[in-house]
C-alpha positions as CSV (number, residue, x, y, z in Angstrom):
1,M,0.0,0.0,0.0
2,S,1.2,3.5,-0.6
3,R,0.9,6.7,1.2
4,D,-1.4,8.0,-1.5
5,T,-4.1,5.4,-0.6
6,H,-3.9,6.2,3.1
7,P,-3.2,9.9,3.5
8,G,-4.5,10.0,7.1
9,V,-1.9,7.6,8.6
10,Q,0.6,9.8,10.4
11,C,3.1,9.5,13.2
12,P,1.5,11.0,16.4
13,H,4.8,12.5,17.4
14,C,6.4,14.0,14.3
15,Q,3.4,14.1,12.0
16,S,5.2,12.4,9.2
17,H,3.2,10.3,6.8
18,L,3.6,6.6,7.3
19,A,3.4,3.9,4.5
20,L,1.5,0.8,5.2
21,V,3.3,-2.2,3.9
22,P,1.8,-5.8,3.7
23,V,3.7,-8.3,5.7
24,P,4.5,-11.6,3.9
25,G,3.2,-14.6,5.8
26,N,0.5,-17.3,5.4
27,T,-1.3,-17.1,2.1
28,V,-5.0,-16.5,1.9
29,P,-6.3,-17.2,-1.6
30,G,-8.7,-14.6,-3.0
31,N,-8.3,-12.0,-0.4
32,P,-8.6,-8.7,-2.3
33,V,-7.6,-6.4,0.6
34,L,-4.4,-8.1,1.7
35,G,-3.5,-9.9,-1.6
36,N,-1.9,-13.2,-0.7
37,T,-0.8,-12.3,2.8
38,V,-2.2,-12.6,6.3
39,V,-1.6,-9.8,8.7
40,P,-2.0,-10.8,12.3
41,P,-4.6,-8.6,14.2
42,I,-3.2,-5.8,16.2
43,P,-3.9,-6.3,19.9
44,A,-6.0,-3.6,21.5
45,V,-3.5,-1.6,23.5
46,P,-4.6,1.6,25.2
47,L,-3.1,4.6,23.4
48,V,-0.8,6.4,25.9
49,V,0.5,9.8,24.8
50,K,4.1,10.2,25.5
51,E,4.7,13.2,27.6
52,E,7.5,15.6,26.9
53,W,10.5,15.4,29.2
54,Q,10.3,17.7,32.2
55,P,13.1,18.6,34.6
56,P,12.8,17.3,38.2
57,P,11.1,19.5,40.7
58,V,13.2,22.3,42.1
59,A,12.7,21.2,45.7
60,E,14.2,17.8,44.8
61,V,17.2,19.3,43.1
62,L,17.9,21.8,45.9
63,A,17.5,19.2,48.6
64,V,21.1,18.3,48.1
65,Y,22.2,21.8,49.1
66,A,19.7,22.0,52.1
67,G,22.3,21.4,54.8
68,R,25.0,23.7,53.5
69,A,25.7,27.2,54.9
70,K,25.4,30.2,52.6
71,D,28.7,31.9,51.8
72,T,27.7,35.4,50.8
73,V,31.2,36.5,49.8
74,T,31.5,33.6,47.3
75,A,28.0,34.1,46.1
76,T,28.5,37.8,45.5
77,R,31.8,37.1,43.6
78,G,30.2,34.5,41.5
79,A,27.2,36.8,40.6
80,A,29.7,39.5,39.7
81,K,31.5,37.1,37.3
82,V,28.3,36.1,35.7
83,R,27.2,39.7,35.2
84,E,30.6,40.6,33.7
85,S,30.4,37.7,31.4
86,L,26.9,38.5,30.3
87,N,27.8,42.1,29.6
88,R,30.8,41.0,27.6
89,A,28.6,38.7,25.5
90,K,26.1,41.5,24.9
91,A,28.7,43.9,23.9
92,A,30.3,41.4,21.5
93,G,26.9,40.6,20.0
94,A,26.1,44.3,19.5
95,Q,29.6,44.8,17.9
96,R,29.1,41.8,15.6
97,R,25.6,43.0,14.5
98,A,27.0,46.5,13.8
99,A,29.8,45.1,11.7
100,Q,27.3,42.9,9.8
101,Q,25.1,45.9,9.1
102,T,28.0,48.0,7.8
103,A,29.1,45.1,5.6
104,R,25.7,44.8,4.1
105,R,25.6,48.5,3.1
106,T,27.3,48.8,-0.2
107,P,28.6,52.2,-1.2
108,K,26.6,53.7,-4.1
109,S,28.6,54.0,-7.2
110,A,28.8,57.4,-8.9
C-alpha cells in the first residue's frame, strides 16, 4: 500500500506520513484487501500519549544543598563574574551586528 491510498496515517509525534506495507506470511487465496498475505490482528492496547521530558522538581534538586551554609562572599563574587560575562557577551553581539550591518551596506557608485 502506498501513502497515497492512506493519507491520514501519520506518526502521532512527528506528524510524518507513514506507509502501510503488507507483511508476507501465510497465504489467503482470493483476499482482495491483503493480496496473498495474512496480517495478524493488532492487539487492543490503550493509546498512551508520551509526555515531553520535564526537569525534576526544584525542591528535589535543591534538597542536596539544604544542609549547607550560605557563603555570601563567594555568592557575590560568582554573581559579579556572571554579570561581567553577560555584559561582555552582549557587547560582543552588538559589535558583531553593527559590523554585519556596515558590511551589508554597499557604497553607491557614482
